[in-house]
C-alpha positions as a printed NumPy array, in Angstrom:
array([[117.571,  46.99 ,  48.107],
       [119.421,  50.15 ,  49.132],
       [122.37 ,  49.807,  51.512],
       [121.59 ,  52.687,  53.849],
       [124.247,  51.915,  56.429],
       [126.906,  52.028,  53.687],
       [125.456,  55.229,  52.247],
       [125.439,  57.024,  55.584],
       [128.925,  55.803,  56.483],
       [130.353,  56.979,  53.156],
       [128.654,  60.37 ,  52.85 ],
       [131.219,  62.991,  51.819],
       [131.883,  65.5  ,  54.538],
       [134.504,  68.111,  55.345],
       [137.994,  68.932,  54.275],
       [140.182,  71.09 ,  56.512],
       [138.852,  74.347,  55.004],
       [135.228,  73.278,  55.35 ],
       [134.57 ,  72.771,  51.702],
       [133.851,  69.792,  49.5  ],
       [136.693,  67.354,  49.121],
       [138.865,  68.02 ,  46.056],
       [136.972,  67.342,  42.866],
       [133.602,  67.151,  44.633],
       [130.504,  69.298,  44.36 ],
       [126.801,  68.892,  45.047],
       [126.12 ,  66.905,  41.866],
       [129.099,  64.631,  42.49 ],
       [127.783,  63.826,  45.981],
       [124.337,  63.042,  44.545],
       [125.834,  60.687,  41.992],
       [127.788,  58.846,  44.691],
       [124.595,  58.398,  46.681],
       [122.701,  57.184,  43.632],
       [125.092,  54.29 ,  43.11 ],
       [124.001,  52.73 ,  46.412],
       [120.26 ,  53.383,  46.052],
       [117.759,  51.02 ,  44.548],
       [115.854,  52.038,  41.451],
       [112.751,  52.842,  43.529],
       [114.737,  54.916,  46.026],
       [116.427,  56.802,  43.195],
       [112.962,  57.786,  41.974],
       [112.261,  59.244,  45.396],
       [115.522,  61.161,  45.274],
       [114.422,  62.488,  41.886],
       [111.258,  63.862,  43.51 ],
       [113.312,  65.753,  46.084],
       [115.701,  67.137,  43.452],
       [112.803,  68.177,  41.26 ],
       [111.462,  70.138,  44.211],
       [114.632,  72.22 ,  44.271],
       [113.757,  73.554,  40.804],
       [111.479,  76.559,  41.187],
       [110.074,  76.054,  37.684],
       [108.707,  72.658,  38.713],
       [106.767,  73.807,  41.759],
       [103.245,  73.87 ,  40.405],
       [100.014,  72.43 ,  41.686],
       [100.591,  69.064,  40.055],
       [103.986,  68.636,  41.702],
       [102.698,  69.431,  45.173],
       [ 99.609,  67.253,  44.739],
       [101.813,  64.261,  43.969],
       [104.374,  65.068,  46.668],
       [101.729,  65.379,  49.357],
       [100.6  ,  61.817,  48.576],
       [104.106,  60.352,  48.406],
       [104.704,  57.206,  50.446],
       [107.818,  58.769,  52.001],
       [106.907,  60.533,  55.245],
       [109.826,  62.911,  54.771],
       [108.808,  63.933,  51.241],
       [105.18 ,  64.404,  52.239],
       [105.948,  66.607,  55.213],
       [108.912,  68.411,  53.659],
       [106.852,  69.519,  50.659],
       [103.811,  70.246,  52.834],
       [106.099,  72.641,  54.692],
       [107.645,  73.877,  51.434],
       [104.237,  74.683,  49.984],
       [103.289,  76.595,  53.087],
       [106.613,  78.454,  53.079],
       [106.233,  79.325,  49.427],
       [102.75 ,  80.719,  49.954],
       [103.922,  82.749,  52.944],
       [106.675,  84.318,  50.821],
       [104.163,  85.124,  48.088],
       [101.792,  86.747,  50.594],
       [104.673,  88.89 ,  51.817],
       [105.545,  89.958,  48.244],
       [101.895,  90.685,  47.463],
       [101.733,  93.018,  50.426],
       [105.072,  94.684,  49.672],
       [104.228,  95.216,  46.003],
       [100.601,  96.198,  46.538],
       [ 99.294,  93.253,  44.556],
       [ 95.804,  91.843,  45.192],
       [ 95.656,  89.455,  48.13 ],
       [ 95.768,  85.855,  46.955],
       [ 97.782,  86.548,  43.796],
       [ 99.923,  83.506,  42.862],
       [ 98.961,  81.606,  46.046],
       [ 98.875,  77.854,  45.408],
       [ 95.677,  76.323,  46.787],
       [ 95.242,  73.39 ,  44.434],
       [ 92.128,  74.872,  42.891],
       [ 91.619,  76.74 ,  39.672],
       [ 90.698,  76.416,  36.055],
       [ 93.806,  74.421,  35.205],
       [ 93.282,  71.839,  37.932],
       [ 91.387,  68.59 ,  37.762],
       [ 90.305,  66.278,  40.571],
       [ 93.712,  64.591,  40.653],
       [ 95.488,  67.84 ,  41.478],
       [ 93.016,  69.283,  43.954],
       [ 94.834,  69.989,  47.203],
       [ 91.68 ,  70.735,  49.196],
       [ 92.505,  67.967,  51.635],
       [ 95.983,  69.369,  52.231],
       [ 95.183,  73.065,  52.482],
       [ 96.952,  74.858,  55.282],
       [ 94.43 ,  76.613,  57.473],
       [ 95.518,  79.481,  59.785],
       [ 97.33 ,  78.204,  62.842],
       [ 98.562,  74.954,  61.28 ],
       [101.794,  76.411,  59.964],
       [103.89 ,  76.262,  63.135],
       [106.784,  78.072,  61.522],
       [104.755,  81.08 ,  60.343],
       [106.026,  83.475,  63.   ],
       [109.662,  82.536,  62.335],
       [109.145,  82.957,  58.594],
       [107.46 ,  86.322,  58.995],
       [110.275,  87.501,  61.252],
       [112.835,  86.403,  58.661],
       [110.978,  88.132,  55.847],
       [110.859,  91.378,  57.806],
       [114.666,  91.686,  57.817],
       [115.971,  94.461,  55.589],
       [119.353,  92.95 ,  54.761],
       [118.83 ,  90.458,  51.955],
       [121.577,  88.045,  53.06 ],
       [120.301,  88.081,  56.639],
       [116.787,  87.436,  55.35 ],
       [117.905,  84.457,  53.258],
       [119.982,  83.032,  56.104],
       [117.061,  83.317,  58.529],
       [114.714,  81.616,  56.099],
       [117.201,  78.815,  55.469],
       [117.613,  78.373,  59.218],
       [113.859,  77.766,  59.449],
       [114.036,  75.216,  56.641],
       [117.102,  73.515,  58.14 ],
       [115.39 ,  73.213,  61.525],
       [112.327,  71.712,  59.866],
       [114.45 ,  69.092,  58.088],
       [116.182,  68.272,  61.366],
       [112.821,  67.797,  63.081],
       [111.445,  65.633,  60.278],
       [114.438,  63.276,  60.363],
       [115.095,  63.307,  64.11 ],
       [114.226,  59.652,  64.52 ],
       [115.413,  58.455,  61.114],
       [118.719,  56.618,  61.113],
       [119.706,  54.163,  58.4  ],
       [116.804,  54.64 ,  56.026],
       [115.831,  56.571,  52.907],
       [114.341,  59.525,  54.762],
       [117.66 ,  60.053,  56.553],
       [119.414,  60.208,  53.185],
       [116.806,  62.564,  51.74 ],
       [117.131,  64.833,  54.761],
       [120.892,  64.924,  54.311],
       [120.487,  65.876,  50.64 ],
       [118.011,  68.618,  51.534],
       [120.456,  70.124,  54.047],
       [123.335,  69.8  ,  51.619],
       [121.305,  71.678,  49.015],
       [120.945,  74.609,  51.415],
       [124.609,  74.478,  52.31 ],
       [125.695,  74.321,  48.666],
       [123.964,  77.608,  47.884],
       [125.672,  79.374,  50.771],
       [129.095,  78.204,  49.785],
       [128.757,  80.488,  46.76 ],
       [126.738,  83.266,  48.459],
       [128.713,  83.725,  51.65 ],
       [131.818,  81.727,  52.619],
       [131.49 ,  82.205,  56.398],
       [127.861,  81.115,  56.41 ],
       [128.75 ,  78.119,  54.272],
       [131.418,  77.075,  56.735],
       [129.067,  77.454,  59.674],
       [126.501,  75.257,  57.933],
       [129.126,  72.656,  57.091],
       [130.055,  72.469,  60.789],
       [126.402,  72.192,  61.718],
       [125.745,  69.458,  59.187],
       [128.643,  67.3  ,  60.254],
       [127.805,  67.848,  63.922],
       [124.249,  66.704,  63.439],
       [125.211,  63.666,  61.439],
       [127.89 ,  62.721,  63.956],
       [125.287,  62.924,  66.693],
       [122.811,  60.817,  64.741],
       [124.96 ,  58.162,  63.135],
       [127.325,  56.926,  65.819],
       [130.373,  55.018,  64.713],
       [130.938,  56.877,  61.457],
       [134.458,  58.138,  60.852],
       [134.22 ,  61.864,  60.101],
       [137.078,  64.009,  58.835],
       [136.28 ,  67.039,  60.968],
       [139.622,  68.759,  61.44 ]])
């Protein structure tokens, strides 16, 4: 059985310059977390990490994720699928491609009954974040656009884990936020620092009694 209280209490956070501790990076943090997870929970972590790989995000992946027993994984990838399709619709319009090109619906010649997402299709009005995503996509500056999109994702993760404390979904939510933060540490130092502060602030507010090195 996974020791979630230990995992949360020992999550690596900030050094004085708002970077990983010396010798740490995203993969090192993941490996530390893995050591305290059960075999079954590590498999769930693998699902989340697989979802960070754009090449893996096909119909079969989403079909399985949307039936996952983890509430966080189900709703995170339900949102992720919707976000992906919204981005594709935007690109289709910008590039003059036919409407519906590369939109994942779970139907098509390559799909069988096991990967049919009909029951999970997002109908108009059910994607609460659509307006925020469209506003982000309309920004001309590429870094501003990416930051705005990641803000939408971050807020969604926060909402999905709002009432999760010492459990697997709390850990998965932390990893999902850390994945966003990790990218910005290389893209834009100031944004990375701001996200580090935000991450530690949220975790401090959620997991009382944890000793954070926020200096």
